C-alpha positions in Angstrom: 15.1 -8.5 -24.8 13.5 -5.1 -24.5 10.9 -4.8 -21.8 8.0 -2.3 -22.0 7.7 -0.4 -18.7 4.5 1.5 -18.1 3.1 3.7 -15.3 -0.7 3.6 -15.0 -2.8 5.8 -12.8 -6.4 4.6 -12.0 -8.6 2.9 -9.5 -8.5 -0.6 -8.1 -11.4 -2.5 -9.6 -11.4 -5.2 -7.0 -9.8 -6.0 -3.6 -6.5 -7.8 -4.3 -6.4 -11.6 -4.0 -3.4 -13.2 -2.3 -2.2 -16.4 -4.0 0.2 -18.9 -2.4 2.0 -21.7 -4.2 4.4 -24.2 -2.8 7.8 -23.7 -4.2 10.6 -26.2 -3.8 12.2 -24.2 -1.0 9.3 -22.2 0.5 5.9 -20.7 -0.1 5.8 -18.1 -2.9 3.2 -15.3 -2.4 1.8 -13.1 -5.1 -1.3 -10.9 -5.5 -3.5 -9.9 -8.3 -5.9 -7.1 -8.7 -7.5 -5.1 -11.6 -6.9 -1.4 -12.3 -9.2 0.7 -14.4 -7.7 3.8 -16.1 -9.9 6.3 -17.9 -8.3 9.1 -20.0 -10.0 12.5 -19.5 -9.6 15.2 -22.1 -11.0 18.6 -23.1 -13.4 18.2 -26.0 -13.9 20.8 -28.8 -16.4 22.8 -26.7 -14.0 23.0 -23.7 -15.8 20.4 -21.5 -14.0 17.5 -19.8 -14.9 14.2 -21.4 -14.1 10.6 -20.4 -12.3 8.5 -23.0 -12.3 4.7 -23.1 -11.5 2.8 -19.9 -8.5 0.5 -20.1 -8.3 -2.4 -17.7 -5.1 -4.0 -16.5 -4.4 -7.0 -14.3 -1.6 -6.1 -11.8 0.6 -8.8 -10.3 2.9 -8.1 -7.3 5.3 -10.7 -5.9 6.7 -11.8 -2.5 6.9 -8.9 0.0 5.3 -6.5 -2.4 2.3 -8.8 -2.6 1.9 -8.7 1.2 2.2 -4.9 1.2 -0.4 -4.6 -1.6 -2.8 -6.8 0.4 -2.4 -4.4 3.4 -2.7 -1.2 1.3 -5.1 -1.6 -1.6 -8.9 -2.0 -1.6 -11.5 -1.8 -4.3 -12.1 1.8 -5.4 -8.8 3.1 -4.0 -6.8 5.3 -6.4 -3.5 3.8 -7.3 -0.4 4.4 -9.4 1.3 1.2 -10.7 4.7 1.0 -12.5 5.9 -2.3 -14.0 6.6 -4.4 -17.0 3.7 -4.6 -19.5 2.9 -8.1 -20.8 0.0 -9.6 -22.8 -1.8 -12.6 -21.3 -3.4 -14.9 -23.8 -6.0 -17.7 -23.0 -8.9 -19.6 -24.4 -12.3 -18.5 -23.0 -15.1 -20.9 -22.0 -16.7 -20.3 -25.3 -13.5 -21.4 -27.1 -12.6 -17.9 -28.3 -9.1 -16.6 -28.0 -8.8 -13.9 -25.3 -6.1 -11.4 -24.4 -5.5 -9.1 -21.5 -2.9 -6.6 -20.4 -0.9 -7.6 -17.3 1.5 -5.3 -15.4 4.2 -7.1 -13.4 4.5 -4.4 -10.8 7.8 -3.0 -9.6 6.0 -0.3 -7.7 2.4 0.1 -6.4 1.2 3.1 -4.5 -1.9 4.8 -3.3 -2.4 8.0 -5.3 -1.9 10.9 -2.8 -3.2 13.4 -5.3 -6.7 12.0 -4.7 -6.6 11.6 -0.9 -4.6 11.4 2.2 -2.1 8.5 2.6 -0.3 7.3 5.6 2.9 5.3 5.2 4.4 2.7 7.5 7.5 0.8 6.8 7.4 -3.0 6.5 9.5 -4.9 9.1 11.0 -8.1 7.7 11.5 -11.0 10.1 13.6 -14.1 9.3 11.2 -16.3 11.3 7.5 -16.5 11.6 6.3 -15.6 15.1 4.8 -18.4 17.2 1.0 -18.7 16.9 0.9 -17.3 13.4 -0.4 -19.6 10.7 2.6 -21.0 9.0 4.7 -21.1 12.2 5.6 -24.5 13.7 2.3 -25.7 15.2 0.7 -22.5 14.1 -2.1 -23.7 11.9 -0.9 -24.8 8.5 0.4 -21.9 6.5 -1.0 -18.8 4.8 -4.0 -20.6 3.4 -5.3 -21.0 7.0 -6.0 -17.2 7.2 -9.8 -16.6 7.1 -12.1 -13.9 8.5 -12.0 -14.3 12.3 -8.8 -16.3 12.3 -5.4 -15.1 13.6 -4.2 -12.3 11.4 -0.5 -12.6 10.4 -0.7 -9.7 8.0 -2.2 -7.2 10.5 -5.0 -6.4 8.1 -8.1 -7.0 10.3 -7.8 -3.6 12.0 -11.0 -1.5 12.0 -11.2 1.0 9.2 -12.2 4.6 9.7 -14.6 6.7 7.6 -11.8 7.9 5.3 -11.4 4.4 3.9 -13.8 5.1 1.0 -16.9 3.6 2.6 -15.5 0.1 3.4 -17.1 -1.6 6.4 -15.1 -2.3 9.5 -13.4 -5.7 9.4 -13.4 -5.8 5.6 -9.6 -5.8 5.4 -9.1 -9.6 5.5 -7.4 -10.5 2.2 -8.9 -13.0 -0.1 -6.6 -16.0 -0.2 -6.2 -18.3 -3.2 -4.1 -21.5 -3.2 -2.4 -22.0 -6.5 
């Protein structure tokens, strides 16, 4: 099978949503967010013109999902590389719909559009005590809500370089699947 691998540069159209499903062995986390990519070109008169905007749904899995939740917010410029797929479904009106999905192998904040600070992810074999999902810790990732204990370290205040987001807006949206 030949996979189509693409790299897309654009802006996050929404703050990523974290999904958690119960796998046979353990929880499986993934995140989804939308990316808008608009081609710019020089027109015949020498002026820059915006072309059509393409929208992609981006999916990241496991540890990458948690890193995306910590790093990407609506409006942030991103570069995404991954396997391109077409998602097909029936809309509420009964019409067939399709959408472009990128199963991400790499997601990064675009440093050509602003300053980026990197910090390495530290992987632990066990969940620390007191964190939702730990024994007696509050029932898993779905228990994380604004104001709750923050196992992902995403409730830190944001500074003014964070594209106008309000302080405390870094709590991920969690969706149980």
